[in-house]
N, C-alpha and C positions, 0 to 999 in steps of 0.2 A: 858409829855414825849416827848423827841426830838428823831426823827428817822433820820438815814442817808439818803441821797438822793437816790432815786430808791427803797426805802423800800416798798412802796405801790405796785410798779410793781412786785417786787419779791414775795410779799405776794399773789398778785393776780395770778401769775403764779403757785405758790404752791397750791393755792385753786383749780385752773383749773386742775392741774395734779391729785390732790386727787379725784376730781369729775370724771375725765376720768377713773382713776383706779377703783373707786367704780362701775362705769357703766360697765367696762370690767369684774370685778369680778361677778357682777350680771348676765351678759350674760353667763359667763362660767358655772354658776350654773344651768342655764336654758337649756344648751345644753348637750346632751348625746354624749360623745366622746369615742368611743371604742379605746382600745389600743391593739395592736397585738405584742406579743413577740414570736420570733421564735428562735429555736436552730440554731447554725451556719451552720450545714449541710443542714437544711431545707432552710435557706436563700440562700445558694449557689445554691441549686437546683432550687429555684424560680427565682434567677437571671439568671441562664442558660436557663430556660424555657422562661422567658421574652425576652432574647436575641434572641432565635430562633423564637419567635413570632414577633420580630421587634418592641417591646415596651420597655419602660424604666422599670427598676426594681420597681420604685415607682408605675407605672401604673399596673404592675403585682401584686404587693402587694394589691393595691386597689381592683383589680378584685378578687383576692383571698379572701379578706375580705368580698366582696359583696356576695360571694357564701358560706360563713361560716354559719353554723347553729348549734344551741345547742340542744342536745338531752335531753330527760326527765331526764336522770341521770346526766346532767351537763357537759357531754363531748362535745367538739366542733368537728365537722366534716365538711369536705368540699366535696361536691359531685363533680364528674368529670365534667370538663368544658374545653372549648377551649378558650384560651386568644384571645382577639380581638384587 
């Protein structure tokens, strides 16, 4: 079989990309990544609180998530806390 010039390089890049993707997928399966979905009014309130505390909305959401707890009945609650 005759291959075009550069075929070996492209094939190697493809194999390297597949290897990186497989490694990334394996890492994603090993990590527990919580997802936080909030209603628009809750997001606005959190953004306002973060602004008053002098932190970014992302930092505010991260702190909010740090304080979130799940009750025995599966409901999520957040105890009162002061953003830092």
